[in-house]
N, C-alpha and C positions, 0 to 999 in steps of 0.2 A: 517939314520934311522928316521922314523916318531916319533915326539913327540906327536902331536895331530892333528886332522882335524875337522873343524867346517863348517857346511853348513846351509843355510837357503833359503827358497823359491826355492826349486828344487823338482818338482813332489809333492809327498805326504808329503814331509818334508817342513813345513811352518815356524815354529819357529826355532831359532838356535839350532842345535843338534851337540854335540861334542863326538867324539870317541877318547879316550886318550890312548896312549901307555906308559904314565909315570906311573911307578910302585908306589904303596902305600908303607907305611913303613913295611908292611907284608914281612917277610923274608922266607916264605915257598917257596919251589922249586926254591930258589934263583939261584942256580948254573945252572939249565937248562932253566930257563925262562927269566933271566935278562942279558942284555948286557949294557956296558957303553961306547958308541962310542966316548965320549969326556973325558973318564977317571973318570967321576963324575956322570953324569945323568943316572939314572937307567931306562932303557926302556924295555918293554916287547917284546919278540920275536914272540908272537902270540896273537891275539885277536879273539874271537869268537862272532859272532852276532847270537843270538838264538831267534827264533820267529816263529809264525805260518805262513801259506801261506797268503800272502797279507799284512804282517805287516810292510813292508818297508825295509827289509834287502837288497834286490837287489838294491833298489833305493839308499841306502847309498853307496854301492859299485860303482854304476854308477856315483854317485856324485864325489867320490874320483878320479875315472878315468877321468871324464869330467874335473875336476880341473887340472889334469896333462895335458890333451889334450889342454887346453886353452893356455898353455905356448908356444905352437908351432904355434899359429895362432887363429883367431876368429873362433868360432864354433857355430853351432846351435844344438839344442837337443829337442826331444819331450817333455822333462820334464821342459823346460823353460816356465815361466808364465809372466803375465803382470808386476808383481812385480820384482824388481831387485834381481837377485840371487847373493848371497855373499858367497864366499868360501875362507877359510884360512887354510893353512897347515904350521905347524911349524916342522922343522926337523933339523937333525945334519948331516953335510957333511964334511968329512975330519977333524973332531973334532971341527967344527965351527957351532954355532947355526944360523939357517937361517929361514926366513919365506917368504911366498908368499900369497898375497891376490888378488882375482879376483872379479870384479864387472861386472856382465853380464846382458845385457838386453834381451828382447824376441827375437831380431834378431840375437843374438849371438855376438854382439859387446862387447868387453871386455876392461875395464880399469884395469891395473895391478900395483901392488906395490911389490917391492922386498927388501930383506935385506939379506946379505950385498950387493950383486950385482946380475945381471942377469946371469953372467957366472957361478956362483956357483949353482944357481937354475937349469940352463939348464944342467950342468954337472951331477948333481945328478939325475934329472928326466930322462935324456936320457940314462944314463948308468945303473941305478939301478931300475927304476920303470917299471913294466910290466902291460899290460891291463888285464881286468877280464878274468879269466879262469873259464868256466862253467863245473863242474865235470859231468854234465849230458851228455856232449859230449863224455865222456869215455864209455858210455853204448851203444856200437855199435857192430855190428856183427863181430865175430872173431872166430878163432878155439878154443879159450878158452871160459869159461863161462863169462857172462857179469861182474859178481863180480870179477873174477880173472883179467879180462882185466882192469877193473876200478882200482883195487889195483895196478897193474903193472904201469899203466899210472900215477897214483897219486904219487907213489913212485919215479918214474923217474923225475916228475915235482919238487917234494920237494928236490931231490938231486941236480937238477940244481939251484934251489933257494939258497940252502946252499952254493954251490960251488962259485956262483957269487955274493953272498950277495944281492940278489934281494929283492925288495918289491913287493909282489904279492897278489892280491885279488882272492879268489876262491869261487865261488857261488855253492850252493848245495853240499858242501863238504861232502864226505862220502856216497853219494847216491849210492845205490846198494851194499854197503859193509856190511859184517858181522861185528858185534860189536868187535870181536877179531882183525879183519883186521884194523878197525878204530883205535883201541887202539895202535896197532903196528906201524901204520903210524905216529901218533902223538908222541908217545914215541920215535920212531927212529929220527924224525925230531928234537925234543927238545934236546935229548942227543947228537946227532951228530952235533949239531949246536952251540956248546959252544964257538967255536973260530970264528964264523961267525957273520956278522952284518945283516943277513937276517931277514926279517919279513914277516909273512903271516897274512892276515885278511880273515877269513873264515865265510861264512854264512851257517846256517843249521837250519832245523826244528826238528832235531833229538836230543832229550835231554838225550839219553841213556848214553852218556859219562859223565854225571854228577854223575854217580854211582862210577866213578873211580878217581884215584889220577892224573888226567890229566889236571888240571887247577888250577889257582889262582883265588881268588874272583875278583881281578881287571882286569882279562883277559876275563871276561864274560859280554857281554852287551845284555840285553833283548830288543827286538823290539816289540812295541805295537802300534796299530792304534786306536786312540781315536777321534771320530767325524771326521773321514776321514783324520786325520793328524798323521803322524808317530812320535813316541817319543822313545828315547833310554836312558837306564839307566843301570848302572853297578851293578853287584851283590855286589860289595864293598860299594854301597850306603846304603845297609841295615846294619846300624850300630849295630843292635841287633844280627846280625849273625857274630860271630867271626871266624877268619881263621881256628880255630881248630874244628869247627862244623863238625860232622860226615857227610861225603859226601853223604851217602845214604839218610840221612835226608833232605839234600838240594834237592836231586833228587825227593823225595816224595813231598816236598813243591812245586817244579816246576810242577810236574805232577798234583797237585791239583789246580794250578793256583795262589798259595799264593804269589809267587815272580815273576810272569810273564811267558810268553812263552806258556800259555795254549791255545790250539786251540779249536775253536767252529765252527760248520758247517756254522753259519751265517757270518763268516769272509770270506767265499770262493767267495763272489761276488766282493771282492776287488782285485785289481791287486797289485803285489809286486812292 
């Protein structure tokens, strides 16, 4: 399972940005949201990246998948720049804490650092990590309505993730789904995932789920683009918002832009 992932100089992500799965001391939804792959470290089974179009959510997912891809050979990517791209992923594999750091130049040449060894890294990445799934691909012609088809495809994906303890990134999660379907998918994944070491990282611009009991504060990351650079911060960073704050109030704050994730038409000229 992933502990955390940090990236700098990749596309619109310039300064180091970290997405952490390490749970805070908050004990809410402990049974359904937390796994302990080494018997001690409390890790989240799900993290949501929430932000407007062009805020950098997809870039963060691309970065994580690119980091994984570099372990299997030198890669090039549209988002590489003249500055050295640095990516670090900390994770737990078979009860052992591991890390992998990649230093990548514009041509895709990569210097790598592992711990404890390359075999542990390759074993985890090859057997447990999967590339980005774009939920928009579920919106295609079928005998069912687009929403029904998207629901069925997403449910099957989450079932596969749980069964195999995969780590999967899902872009545009919940697109085309009624709020009730969205809630059912998340609830089903979390409740049925208690004995699994699966993790999902989802990106969405739909904040409706903030109305429900579907998240912990440390499981939500807001994406914002400031002066062309993407920044990510967790809801748990707001120390004046305690875990018992009424969820509807948090939704209203997000809707007003007080805690991030507010969309403005002027953002639409930026690419995600």
